[in-house]
N, C-alpha and C positions, 0 to 999 in steps of 0.2 A: 430802177429810176423812180424816185418819188413822184406821186401825182402832182400835177400843176407846175412842174419844172418846165420852163421855156428854154428852147435851144435856139441859139442864134449863130448862124455862119457869118463871119465877117467877110464882106464882099471883096475887099482888096487884100492882096498879100501884105504881110507884116514882117518886120525884122524880128525874128524869134530869138535873137541872142539875149534879149531882155527877159527878166523873170517876172515875179509877182507884181512888183511895182510898175514896171513898164506896161505890162498887159492890162492891169487894172486902170492905169492912167489912160490907156487907149479906150477902154470901155467907157470911162467917164467923159473924156474930152472929145473923142471922135464919134462914138455911138450915142452919147447922151443918155446912157443907162447907169444905174447904180450897180456896181459889181457885187455888192453885198446882199442883193435881193435873193440869191440862191439860183439864179439862172446860169445856164452853161453858155460860154462864149467860145466858139471854135475859130481858131486862127490858123491860116495857112502861111507857110514860109514862101519866100520869093522863088525858090527853085520848084516848089510844088510837091516835094517829096516828104515834107514834114508838117505835121499839125500839132498844135497845142490846144488843150481845152482848159480854160480857167473857170473855176467855180468856188463859191463860198459855202462852207459846210457848218456854219453857225459858230465855229471856233477859230476859223482862219481860212486863208486861201489854199486851194489845192490846184496842182497842175498835172494834167495827164498829157503825155507826149507820145506820138507814134511817128516813126519814119519808115517809109516804104523802101525796101531794098531795090526794087525794080518798079518803074512806072511813076506816075504822078497822081496826086489826089485831084479829082475833078469836082467842081461844084455841081451838085445834083439838080439845080434849078437855074433858070435864067435870072440874072440879077437885073432888076429895072434900073434904068439910067438914074444916076444920082443916089441910089440906095447905098447905105453904109453897111447894112446887115440884112439877112434873110432868115425868117423863122422856119424851122423844119421840125419834124417829129422824130421820136426816138428811133423808129425803124429806118428812116433816111440817114440819120447819124450813124447807125450801125453799119449800113451798107457803105457809106462814105469811108468809114474807118477800115473796112475790108478792102478798099481800093476799087470798088465796083463803080463803073461809070453809068449813072442813071439817066443821062440826058436823052437817050433814045427810048426809055421805058415809058409806058403809059400806066396811069393809076386809075383804079376804079373810082367812081364817084363816092364821096364820103357819105355816110348815113346822116340824114338830117331829120330830127323828130318832127312830127306833124304839129302845126300850130293851129289852134282853133280861134276863129274870129268871133267876137261877141256882137 
């Protein structure tokens, strides 16, 4: 995963029968983001067993799809009311794609560098 790539989980299930045009239109219209910035947008299907990831690789759109044979994909974080998307890191995306439910997991606090006041 290139450094600086942002990963967004789309908060609400989406009709995944559409392909590049429908998903990129959703990113522009509903999420208010530019799908050609190189960010990853993770969409869940209505049944919860299918996800598609849309991303731009500087020459065109790519779609990665995964369907679970058993079980459902679970959003790893609580979505605030009214939110259209949630930013996650690559580790969280990897666990989501493995079908692991992270809602009961706890995370260590992230490192924050010291800031010096003048």
